[in-house]
KELO-827279 format. One record per residue (C-alpha): residue number from 1; x, y, z. Coordinates in Angstrom, 2 decimals. Example, Ala and Ser with C-alpha at 12.3 -4.5 7.8 and 13.67 -1.06 7.14 Angstrom:
BEGIN
- 1  12.30  -4.50  7.80
- 2  13.67  -1.06  7.14
***
This chain:
BEGIN
- 1  0.01  0.25  -0.13
- 2  1.38  3.60  -1.10
- 3  2.54  5.46  2.05
- 4  2.00  2.66  4.61
- 5  5.44  3.44  6.31
- 6  5.94  6.75  8.33
- 7  8.30  8.82  6.72
- 8  9.75  10.64  9.70
- 9  12.41  13.69  9.26
- 10  11.22  13.16  5.83
- 11  13.88  13.92  2.92
- 12  12.95  17.53  0.98
- 13  12.76  15.41  -2.14
- 14  9.81  13.25  -0.51
- 15  7.72  16.15  0.46
- 16  4.03  16.17  -0.30
- 17  2.74  18.66  -3.13
- 18  1.28  20.65  0.37
- 19  4.69  21.21  1.99
- 20  5.97  22.42  -1.26
- 21  3.31  24.83  -1.45
- 22  4.15  25.71  1.86
- 23  7.54  26.57  0.80
- 24  6.38  28.71  -2.06
- 25  4.53  30.78  0.16
- 26  7.98  31.03  2.88
- 27  5.97  30.52  5.98
- 28  3.27  33.21  5.94
- 29  6.35  35.65  5.67
- 30  5.70  37.35  2.33
- 31  3.88  36.76  -1.27
- 32  0.27  37.63  0.36
- 33  0.26  39.44  -3.39
- 34  -0.96  36.30  -4.78
- 35  -3.65  35.48  -1.98
- 36  -4.81  38.85  -2.34
- 37  -5.32  38.90  -6.18
- 38  -6.89  35.21  -5.56
- 39  -9.05  36.46  -2.84
- 40  -10.65  39.33  -4.85
- 41  -11.15  37.19  -8.05
- 42  -14.80  37.70  -8.61
- 43  -14.29  35.64  -11.86
- 44  -14.44  32.32  -10.19
- 45  -16.40  31.50  -6.50
- 46  -13.73  28.99  -5.68
- 47  -9.63  29.63  -5.04
- 48  -6.53  27.46  -6.74
- 49  -5.75  25.24  -4.39
- 50  -2.60  26.82  -3.81
- 51  -4.36  29.78  -2.54
- 52  -6.50  27.39  -0.54
- 53  -3.55  26.30  1.80
- 54  -2.16  29.94  2.21
- 55  -5.71  30.80  3.10
- 56  -6.18  28.24  5.99
- 57  -3.20  29.90  7.93
- 58  -5.48  32.77  7.76
- 59  -8.17  31.16  9.21
- 60  -10.55  30.93  6.15
- 61  -11.51  27.33  4.75
- 62  -12.94  26.25  1.14
- 63  -16.36  25.15  1.07
- 64  -19.37  23.86  -0.58
- 65  -22.81  23.07  0.40
- 66  -23.02  19.47  0.12
- 67  -26.79  19.00  0.64
- 68  -26.96  20.64  -2.91
- 69  -24.36  18.40  -4.15
- 70  -26.41  15.41  -2.75
- 71  -29.70  16.70  -4.61
- 72  -27.54  16.36  -7.69
- 73  -26.92  20.27  -8.06
- 74  -23.33  21.99  -9.11
- 75  -20.99  22.69  -6.04
- 76  -22.09  25.65  -4.25
- 77  -18.88  27.25  -3.08
- 78  -18.58  28.73  0.16
- 79  -16.43  29.84  3.10
- 80  -16.15  28.87  6.57
- 81  -13.96  31.36  8.41
- 82  -12.82  30.33  12.18
- 83  -11.76  33.33  14.46
- 84  -9.20  32.46  17.26
- 85  -10.19  32.81  20.53
- 86  -7.06  31.91  22.90
- 87  -8.67  30.27  25.91
- 88  -11.97  31.31  24.93
- 89  -11.83  34.92  25.45
- 90  -12.43  36.98  27.14
- 91  -15.11  38.51  24.76
- 92  -16.22  42.27  25.31
- 93  -19.63  43.41  24.54
- 94  -18.49  45.48  21.69
- 95  -16.12  42.61  20.22
- 96  -19.70  40.75  20.42
- 97  -21.95  42.86  18.66
- 98  -19.37  43.03  15.64
- 99  -19.83  39.13  15.93
- 100  -23.73  39.05  15.87
- 101  -24.04  41.94  13.45
- 102  -21.22  40.20  10.76
- 103  -23.16  37.02  11.74
- 104  -26.55  39.02  10.24
- 105  -25.09  39.76  7.19
- 106  -23.14  37.22  5.97
- 107  -24.11  33.66  7.58
- 108  -27.89  33.25  6.91
- 109  -28.78  29.75  6.06
- 110  -31.45  27.72  5.98
- 111  -29.01  24.76  6.74
- 112  -29.95  24.45  10.82
- 113  -33.55  25.45  11.60
- 114  -34.87  24.94  7.81
- 115  -35.76  28.77  7.53
- 116  -33.42  31.41  6.47
- 117  -31.22  32.78  9.57
- 118  -27.67  34.27  10.34
- 119  -25.77  31.56  13.11
- 120  -22.56  31.69  15.09
- 121  -20.57  28.59  15.60
- 122  -18.94  27.85  19.00
- 123  -16.20  25.39  18.63
- 124  -14.55  22.26  20.70
- 125  -11.49  24.57  20.59
- 126  -12.93  27.56  21.96
- 127  -12.90  29.63  18.72
- 128  -15.85  31.34  16.55
- 129  -16.79  30.06  13.47
- 130  -18.83  32.01  10.75
- 131  -20.70  29.23  8.09
- 132  -21.86  30.20  4.95
- 133  -19.60  33.02  4.14
- 134  -19.41  34.07  0.21
- 135  -16.39  34.97  -1.34
- 136  -17.20  38.37  -2.00
- 137  -17.68  38.84  1.93
- 138  -14.63  37.53  2.81
- 139  -12.53  40.80  3.13
- 140  -14.71  43.19  4.77
- 141  -15.48  40.17  7.15
- 142  -12.23  39.64  8.37
- 143  -11.24  43.61  8.00
- 144  -14.15  44.50  10.33
- 145  -13.38  41.74  12.81
- 146  -10.23  43.13  12.93
- 147  -11.31  46.28  13.82
- 148  -12.85  44.70  16.88
- 149  -9.49  43.03  17.96
- 150  -10.20  39.18  17.16
- 151  -8.51  37.49  14.04
- 152  -8.54  34.67  12.40
- 153  -4.93  34.11  12.34
- 154  -4.03  30.46  13.51
- 155  -7.69  29.19  12.90
- 156  -6.79  26.81  10.25
- 157  -3.20  25.41  8.84
- 158  -0.48  23.76  9.76
- 159  0.68  25.73  12.64
- 160  -0.17  25.67  16.43
- 161  -3.62  26.17  16.48
- 162  -5.82  28.46  18.87
- 163  -4.73  27.17  22.52
- 164  -7.31  25.91  24.51
- 165  -7.94  26.57  28.55
- 166  -10.75  26.68  31.29
- 167  -12.08  30.21  30.55
- 168  -13.45  29.74  34.39
- 169  -10.19  29.64  35.27
- 170  -9.48  33.40  34.40
- 171  -11.24  34.10  38.03
- 172  -9.27  31.94  40.16
- 173  -6.74  32.81  42.99
- 174  -4.81  30.09  42.11
- 175  -4.09  29.27  38.90
- 176  -5.03  31.50  35.56
- 177  -5.11  28.62  32.79
- 178  -6.95  31.13  30.39
- 179  -4.37  34.10  30.72
- 180  -1.63  31.43  30.53
- 181  -3.32  30.42  27.22
- 182  -3.27  33.31  25.38
- 183  0.33  33.88  26.46
- 184  0.91  30.47  24.67
- 185  -1.09  31.78  21.44
- 186  0.83  34.88  20.81
- 187  4.35  32.86  21.15
- 188  3.37  30.35  18.43
- 189  1.37  33.14  16.74
- 190  2.24  33.13  12.96
- 191  3.98  35.94  11.22
- 192  1.59  38.78  10.53
- 193  2.73  40.45  7.84
- 194  0.94  38.47  4.89
- 195  -2.23  38.59  6.73
- 196  -1.87  42.55  7.10
- 197  -1.35  42.31  3.00
- 198  -4.04  39.89  2.31
- 199  -6.46  41.57  3.72
- 200  -5.07  45.38  3.67
- 201  -5.07  45.84  7.61
- 202  -3.82  48.14  9.66
- 203  -1.32  46.85  12.25
- 204  -2.92  46.81  15.22
- 205  -1.32  46.26  18.69
- 206  -2.88  43.28  19.84
- 207  -2.11  41.68  16.43
- 208  1.31  41.94  17.28
- 209  1.62  41.89  21.05
- 210  4.23  39.05  22.20
- 211  4.87  37.50  25.57
- 212  8.22  37.99  27.42
- 213  8.91  34.63  25.73
- 214  9.01  36.53  22.34
- 215  8.37  33.83  19.57
- 216  8.47  30.43  18.21
- 217  10.19  30.41  14.68
- 218  8.42  28.43  12.18
- 219  10.56  27.23  9.06
- 220  9.24  28.36  6.11
- 221  7.16  25.25  5.55
- 222  5.45  25.58  8.81
- 223  4.32  22.25  10.79
- 224  3.89  19.23  9.29
- 225  0.54  19.51  10.41
- 226  -1.69  21.00  13.04
- 227  -0.91  21.47  16.15
- 228  -3.12  21.24  19.25
- 229  -2.24  22.75  23.09
- 230  -4.34  22.98  25.69
- 231  -3.95  23.84  29.52
- 232  -6.06  22.15  32.35
- 233  -7.06  24.44  35.61
- 234  -8.02  23.78  39.02
- 235  -11.38  24.71  41.26
- 236  -11.75  25.00  44.74
- 237  -14.11  22.59  46.15
- 238  -14.04  24.39  49.57
- 239  -11.89  22.13  51.31
- 240  -9.02  21.55  48.34
- 241  -7.83  22.17  45.13
- 242  -9.27  19.91  42.55
- 243  -8.44  19.38  38.80
- 244  -10.61  20.69  36.21
- 245  -10.10  19.10  33.20
- 246  -12.75  20.88  30.82
- 247  -10.73  21.28  28.06
- 248  -9.91  17.15  27.73
- 249  -6.22  18.11  28.43
- 250  -4.73  14.74  27.03
- 251  -6.60  14.86  23.34
- 252  -4.25  17.61  22.57
- 253  -1.09  17.05  20.72
- 254  0.63  18.75  23.88
- 255  -1.52  18.85  27.25
- 256  -0.38  21.64  30.56
- 257  -1.37  20.28  33.91
- 258  -0.58  22.48  36.64
- 259  0.95  20.92  39.69
- 260  0.50  21.92  43.26
- 261  1.96  21.98  46.57
- 262  0.02  23.22  49.88
- 263  -2.18  25.22  47.65
- 264  0.12  26.83  45.13
- 265  1.02  26.13  41.57
- 266  4.73  25.05  41.46
- 267  4.75  23.81  38.06
- 268  3.39  21.97  35.85
- 269  3.46  18.51  33.82
- 270  3.69  18.31  30.20
- 271  1.73  15.59  28.19
- 272  2.12  14.46  24.40
- 273  0.43  12.76  21.79
- 274  -2.86  13.23  21.86
- 275  -4.90  13.46  18.71
- 276  -8.25  12.47  18.20
- 277  -8.23  12.38  13.75
- 278  -8.01  9.24  12.04
- 279  -7.52  8.23  8.14
- 280  -9.95  6.01  6.34
- 281  -7.30  4.30  4.12
- 282  -4.96  3.65  6.46
- 283  -3.86  2.19  10.16
- 284  -4.17  5.49  12.18
- 285  -5.76  5.76  15.75
- 286  -7.20  8.25  18.00
- 287  -4.81  8.71  21.07
- 288  -4.48  10.11  24.30
- 289  -1.21  12.24  25.42
- 290  1.35  10.20  27.71
- 291  3.46  12.15  30.40
- 292  6.68  13.69  29.11
- 293  7.94  15.70  31.47
- 294  7.44  18.39  34.41
- 295  8.19  22.10  34.05
- 296  9.30  23.99  37.59
- 297  8.86  27.53  36.03
- 298  6.67  29.32  33.69
- 299  10.03  30.34  31.52
- 300  10.79  26.38  31.59
- 301  7.57  25.71  30.47
- 302  7.89  28.23  27.36
- 303  10.92  25.97  27.23
- 304  9.92  22.91  26.80
- 305  6.53  24.10  24.45
- 306  9.27  25.32  22.13
- 307  11.15  22.30  22.18
- 308  8.43  19.83  21.55
- 309  7.08  21.81  18.78
- 310  10.52  22.18  17.15
- 311  11.47  18.53  17.22
- 312  7.94  17.67  15.40
- 313  8.75  20.14  13.07
- 314  12.02  18.66  12.02
- 315  10.64  14.83  12.55
- 316  7.18  14.98  11.54
- 317  6.45  12.81  8.60
- 318  6.03  15.91  5.73
- 319  5.50  13.25  2.92
- 320  2.25  11.49  4.63
- 321  0.02  13.91  5.81
- 322  -2.24  11.03  7.79
- 323  0.81  10.18  9.64
- 324  1.85  13.87  10.21
- 325  0.53  14.21  13.88
- 326  2.98  14.36  16.83
- 327  1.17  10.95  18.23
- 328  2.97  9.17  15.81
- 329  6.36  9.83  16.73
- 330  5.39  8.99  20.40
- 331  3.79  6.18  19.90
- 332  6.13  4.82  17.07
- 333  9.19  6.07  18.75
- 334  9.07  5.81  21.95
- 335  8.52  8.60  25.02
- 336  12.37  8.34  26.01
- 337  13.20  8.93  22.27
- 338  10.96  12.30  22.55
- 339  12.26  13.34  25.65
- 340  16.08  12.61  24.32
- 341  15.50  14.55  21.44
- 342  13.38  17.57  23.18
- 343  16.65  17.76  25.73
- 344  18.89  18.26  23.19
- 345  16.89  21.17  21.95
- 346  16.83  22.62  25.30
- 347  20.35  21.71  25.76
- 348  19.73  19.83  29.38
- 349  17.62  16.64  30.47
- 350  14.24  16.64  30.91
- 351  13.06  16.57  34.83
- 352  10.52  13.41  34.92
- 353  6.71  14.64  35.47
- 354  5.14  14.33  38.54
- 355  2.21  11.76  39.21
- 356  -1.19  13.93  39.39
- 357  -5.07  13.48  38.89
- 358  -6.26  15.63  36.17
- 359  -9.63  15.89  37.67
- 360  -13.01  15.85  35.60
- 361  -14.44  17.06  32.23
- 362  -16.47  20.39  33.86
- 363  -18.97  21.45  31.44
- 364  -19.56  25.03  34.05
- 365  -23.23  25.07  33.24
- 366  -25.19  27.43  35.30
- 367  -24.35  29.85  38.41
- 368  -20.58  29.57  39.70
- 369  -19.46  32.41  42.11
- 370  -15.93  33.88  40.84
- 371  -13.52  33.50  43.60
- 372  -11.24  36.34  42.42
- 373  -13.84  39.29  42.70
- 374  -17.15  37.57  44.22
- 375  -19.27  38.42  41.21
- 376  -20.87  35.64  39.90
- 377  -20.69  33.68  36.32
- 378  -24.01  31.89  34.35
- 379  -23.10  29.18  32.10
- 380  -25.42  28.99  28.75
- 381  -25.80  25.95  27.66
- 382  -25.42  26.28  23.32
- 383  -26.51  23.33  22.01
- 384  -23.38  22.04  20.03
- 385  -22.39  25.36  19.80
- 386  -25.00  26.92  17.38
- 387  -25.90  30.01  18.78
- 388  -28.96  30.69  16.71
- 389  -32.78  31.51  17.23
- 390  -34.22  28.08  16.80
- 391  -35.87  25.06  18.81
- 392  -34.03  25.50  22.10
- 393  -35.29  29.41  22.15
- 394  -33.85  32.64  20.61
- 395  -30.25  31.89  22.01
- 396  -28.76  34.15  19.57
- 397  -30.86  37.22  19.87
- 398  -30.92  36.44  23.76
- 399  -26.93  36.69  23.70
- 400  -27.05  39.72  21.87
- 401  -29.34  41.59  24.61
- 402  -28.08  40.31  27.75
- 403  -24.64  41.36  26.46
- 404  -26.07  45.23  25.29
- 405  -28.25  45.19  28.86
- 406  -25.63  44.26  31.41
- 407  -22.20  46.02  29.60
- 408  -21.87  48.77  32.35
- 409  -21.61  45.97  34.60
- 410  -18.60  44.77  33.44
- 411  -19.96  41.58  31.78
- 412  -17.65  39.26  29.64
- 413  -18.31  36.54  27.47
- 414  -16.13  33.27  27.24
- 415  -16.31  29.95  25.57
- 416  -15.61  26.71  26.91
- 417  -14.28  23.52  24.86
- 418  -17.78  22.23  25.33
- 419  -18.84  24.73  23.00
- 420  -21.18  26.78  25.62
- 421  -20.91  30.42  26.27
- 422  -20.16  31.99  29.74
- 423  -21.32  35.36  30.95
- 424  -19.57  36.64  33.59
- 425  -18.96  39.47  36.20
- 426  -22.50  39.57  36.84
- 427  -23.39  41.15  40.34
- 428  -25.16  39.13  43.15
- 429  -27.94  42.14  43.17
- 430  -29.00  41.18  39.11
- 431  -28.83  37.30  39.48
- 432  -32.49  37.19  39.73
- 433  -33.12  39.60  36.90
- 434  -30.68  37.98  34.88
- 435  -32.68  34.85  35.11
- 436  -35.37  36.38  34.14
- 437  -33.83  37.62  30.92
- 438  -32.96  34.24  30.18
- 439  -36.75  32.84  30.41
- 440  -38.23  35.48  28.32
- 441  -36.30  34.26  25.14
- 442  -37.24  30.74  26.10
- 443  -33.55  29.20  27.47
- 444  -33.98  26.23  29.33
- 445  -36.29  24.56  26.75
- 446  -36.18  22.63  23.21
- 447  -39.52  22.42  21.49
- 448  -41.46  23.07  24.97
- 449  -39.35  20.61  27.14
- 450  -36.66  21.27  29.28
- 451  -32.80  20.09  28.59
- 452  -32.11  16.79  30.36
- 453  -29.21  16.28  31.72
- 454  -28.47  13.51  28.76
- 455  -28.68  16.80  26.58
- 456  -26.41  18.74  28.06
- 457  -23.83  16.30  28.67
- 458  -23.84  15.62  24.79
- 459  -22.01  16.99  22.14
- 460  -21.49  16.99  18.30
- 461  -19.62  18.77  15.40
- 462  -20.63  20.55  12.56
- 463  -20.52  17.47  10.01
- 464  -22.86  18.56  6.88
- 465  -23.80  20.73  5.25
- 466  -20.58  22.62  5.22
- 467  -17.59  20.61  6.46
- 468  -16.24  19.13  3.46
- 469  -14.70  16.43  5.51
- 470  -17.99  15.09  6.81
- 471  -19.30  12.10  5.60
- 472  -22.94  12.22  7.19
- 473  -25.09  15.07  9.55
- 474  -23.46  15.37  13.40
- 475  -25.14  18.54  14.53
- 476  -28.63  18.32  12.85
- 477  -28.69  15.03  14.04
- 478  -27.48  14.54  17.70
- 479  -30.18  16.94  18.56
- 480  -32.92  14.49  16.80
- 481  -31.00  11.45  18.37
- 482  -31.56  12.75  22.22
- 483  -35.15  13.82  21.34
- 484  -35.99  10.37  20.82
- 485  -33.50  8.41  23.91
- 486  -34.50  11.12  26.59
- 487  -38.55  10.21  26.24
- 488  -37.19  6.99  28.14
- 489  -33.54  7.87  29.31
- 490  -33.14  11.92  29.08
- 491  -32.68  12.08  33.10
- 492  -29.17  9.92  33.32
- 493  -26.65  11.44  33.85
- 494  -24.54  10.38  30.71
- 495  -23.18  11.52  27.61
- 496  -23.36  10.96  23.99
- 497  -21.04  12.03  21.20
- 498  -21.44  12.49  17.41
- 499  -18.83  13.50  14.77
- 500  -19.47  13.44  10.95
- 501  -16.34  11.90  10.41
- 502  -13.46  10.08  11.32
- 503  -11.55  13.97  12.07
- 504  -13.69  13.39  15.39
- 505  -13.54  17.20  16.37
- 506  -16.23  16.90  18.69
- 507  -14.02  14.05  20.72
- 508  -16.86  11.69  20.58
- 509  -15.06  8.98  21.85
- 510  -14.44  10.49  25.29
- 511  -18.22  10.36  25.83
- 512  -19.87  7.22  27.48
- 513  -21.32  6.40  23.79
- 514  -19.49  8.04  20.76
- 515  -20.93  7.78  17.08
- 516  -18.62  8.83  14.20
- 517  -19.81  9.27  10.60
- 518  -18.68  5.92  8.33
- 519  -20.34  6.99  5.42
- 520  -23.73  8.94  4.40
- 521  -26.03  8.29  6.88
- 522  -24.37  5.38  8.46
- 523  -22.35  5.61  11.72
- 524  -19.62  3.50  13.69
- 525  -20.14  3.15  17.13
- 526  -16.99  3.91  19.68
- 527  -17.78  2.20  23.41
- 528  -15.61  2.80  26.62
- 529  -15.23  6.17  26.90
- 530  -16.59  7.87  29.87
- 531  -18.32  10.87  30.93
- 532  -16.06  12.46  32.88
- 533  -13.46  12.73  30.21
- 534  -10.63  10.74  31.72
- 535  -10.86  7.63  29.03
- 536  -11.20  7.40  25.70
- 537  -13.60  4.49  23.82
- 538  -12.65  2.37  20.75
- 539  -14.58  0.57  18.06
- 540  -16.02  -2.38  18.67
- 541  -14.01  -5.29  17.64
- 542  -13.01  -8.50  19.02
- 543  -9.16  -8.37  18.77
- 544  -9.76  -12.37  18.99
- 545  -11.33  -12.83  15.89
- 546  -10.40  -9.90  14.06
- 547  -14.09  -8.78  13.53
- 548  -15.19  -5.49  13.95
- 549  -18.83  -4.90  14.84
- 550  -21.36  -1.57  13.98
- 551  -19.40  -0.19  11.75
- 552  -21.85  1.25  9.36
- 553  -25.53  1.52  11.66
- 554  -27.79  3.49  9.29
- 555  -29.14  7.02  10.61
- 556  -32.18  5.40  11.68
- 557  -31.21  2.28  13.56
- 558  -28.84  4.36  16.05
- 559  -31.05  5.42  18.65
- 560  -31.71  1.29  19.26
- 561  -28.25  0.59  19.84
- 562  -28.53  3.53  22.36
- 563  -31.49  2.55  23.76
- 564  -30.02  -1.33  23.94
- 565  -26.59  -0.18  25.71
- 566  -28.40  1.95  27.77
- 567  -30.88  -0.90  29.31
- 568  -27.63  -3.33  29.44
- 569  -26.46  -0.55  31.94
- 570  -29.15  0.12  34.06
- 571  -30.04  -3.44  34.37
- 572  -26.76  -5.04  35.17
- 573  -24.65  -1.83  36.97
- 574  -22.91  -2.20  40.44
- 575  -24.47  -0.24  43.13
- 576  -21.14  1.94  42.81
- 577  -21.85  2.65  39.50
- 578  -24.62  5.85  39.92
- 579  -25.04  7.94  37.63
- 580  -22.32  9.16  35.19
- 581  -20.72  5.73  35.50
- 582  -21.54  4.14  32.61
- 583  -18.72  4.31  30.41
- 584  -16.97  2.55  33.02
- 585  -19.57  0.26  33.12
- 586  -18.18  -0.81  29.50
- 587  -15.21  -1.08  30.63
- 588  -15.32  -3.48  33.21
- 589  -18.17  -5.99  31.47
- 590  -15.81  -5.81  28.62
- 591  -15.82  -6.03  24.79
- 592  -17.37  -9.93  24.49
- 593  -20.29  -9.20  27.05
- 594  -21.33  -6.00  24.93
- 595  -21.11  -7.60  21.99
- 596  -22.99  -10.91  23.51
- 597  -25.59  -8.31  24.52
- 598  -26.42  -6.78  21.43
- 599  -26.58  -10.19  19.36
- 600  -29.04  -11.03  21.81
- 601  -31.40  -7.82  21.93
- 602  -34.24  -7.78  19.84
- 603  -33.99  -4.26  18.98
- 604  -30.49  -4.55  17.74
- 605  -29.36  -8.09  16.65
- 606  -30.49  -7.82  12.80
- 607  -27.29  -4.99  12.83
- 608  -24.58  -7.47  14.55
- 609  -23.37  -9.09  11.56
- 610  -19.55  -8.61  11.90
- 611  -17.21  -7.51  9.60
- 612  -13.14  -8.21  9.25
- 613  -11.58  -5.77  10.77
- 614  -10.39  -2.50  7.76
- 615  -6.83  -1.40  7.69
- 616  -7.71  1.57  9.39
- 617  -9.17  -0.26  12.34
- 618  -5.96  -2.38  12.62
- 619  -4.19  1.22  13.78
- 620  -6.37  0.35  17.10
- 621  -4.45  -3.30  18.20
- 622  -1.21  -1.42  17.60
- 623  -2.16  1.05  19.76
- 624  -2.99  -0.81  21.98
- 625  0.31  -2.74  22.46
- 626  1.99  0.91  22.17
- 627  -0.37  2.31  25.15
- 628  0.74  -0.62  27.51
- 629  4.19  -0.28  26.47
- 630  4.12  3.21  27.47
- 631  2.18  2.83  30.65
- 632  4.18  0.12  31.88
- 633  7.22  1.82  32.21
- 634  6.58  5.28  31.10
- 635  10.71  6.11  31.03
- 636  11.28  3.14  28.62
- 637  12.97  3.61  25.06
- 638  11.41  2.43  22.03
- 639  7.80  1.15  22.30
- 640  6.73  -2.44  21.13
- 641  5.34  -1.07  17.68
- 642  8.02  -0.01  14.79
- 643  6.93  1.71  11.64
- 644  7.22  -1.21  10.08
- 645  4.80  -3.16  11.75
- 646  2.31  -1.08  10.10
- 647  3.45  -2.35  6.79
- 648  1.07  -5.83  7.29
- 649  -1.61  -3.66  7.90
***
């Protein structure tokens, strides 16, 4: 199979075409003029492939309306603009008004409610996305965003993407992960010259600001693939500090976790090798990050981050993009190998990581007191991050109203990694009034029914009709799936994740039940993730027989599988397996028992014809062996999986 063996530290003669294009633009340093002209060429609705690659680093994706193509129409080219919001914010009322007004002008579509309406998308990386934007509107949209001090630079492309962090930590007296994320994002910000040229922007102080540590030096061809960094946080439960992993830090290429001693942060653990993306044609896999090092100070942390990204830049596969993420270096070359390479860049050996508890995934919904100033924050549930006036209430109009009404109180908004929105700095004496305003706009109900715990714990990515990678619906599918399930199971504090494709932007495998698009209106089951976010699920594979089950479940049958799985859990769970434990239950009983149950269940037995494991799923067997090696001896050298192993997939 072509491209089976990873090409780490790729010889330039074997670079992919994408790498050659990136070299020609010299790492977004110059040559903005070409992209400038292509973007303004109204003779065609799309742009040439070379310009597409440049525009990705500017936060712009070329897409097309896939609903229309499914109906036999020609491609209707549209664009997505992704605005990087490091740490989720803060977003001022003035900035939100700009975002809201731009959505009114440029994002109107009937794709999400059946009627033409504008919308704003909040993402799992705490970005803001504009969908259904026309080519003629790209330049004015970006220019107006820049005037408000928000930018799509680093929103997409082969660079360090938007750095995520717990937004609520902004008000912590112990550790402000939000502020650290903003500094990390600035450190890894792309050169701004070409971006300014392409959109004819005036230089702004925020665009140019850098942390005390300076900035990362990108090579001319940037990084081999996108690179994601997340920072977890701490919560004070009244008695002690506990971990707050609302960002699911181990799903990042690099995760930063604070280490405390006597109630104070003394340093940081750094984890490497997380990533949810896979490929349909190769034995790739999703993975959680593993411990790399301990950094005893902020300066050392930035040195470690710089060195890790430098090693990935030098060693990452630049021929095969499906193996270009950091996780393949980690799981194929070994953690000791990476530790040595990072130490060489830094000029000294790394300090071993400290054993700590990461904490649970926190939704940050409802009221919470801000530790730093005694004011209050309200977490607004935004189903799948789609800010729109629709079945869940007039959410878009409501948020604009709130930002206008409470501006004089000093409120600000922050985006969570679960795609919700925090409204912060609300005075105590206005809390009741604030709740009344929410009710006025229908908040708290979907089609007249209160939000269930199952609904607020579940998540989906965009999927159809705009994401060009998606095989099927996710954002439009998941709410209807929950509609059916909550009739019987809505009170359970469990979670379901849905992704339209194997990129898995919504991280469905970290939910108790995960569904990944595997074809048009077809979904693959992933099981073994947990609602607290500590564990990741895998496809339903019997590794002894080499058979996979529920690889392509028709959309209309997905609810039946979910119903049978929840029934299995409720019927046989132990006394300690209370709400929120369904994922742990599946991990305890094991894959074989789950398969037996589904084969015998009247709603699912007709779906349980096994398939032989396809090449892409073999990556999970390799991952298991590599993960066992890394976990059994984190100081060990090369793992049990060598690159040549994959050639037998």
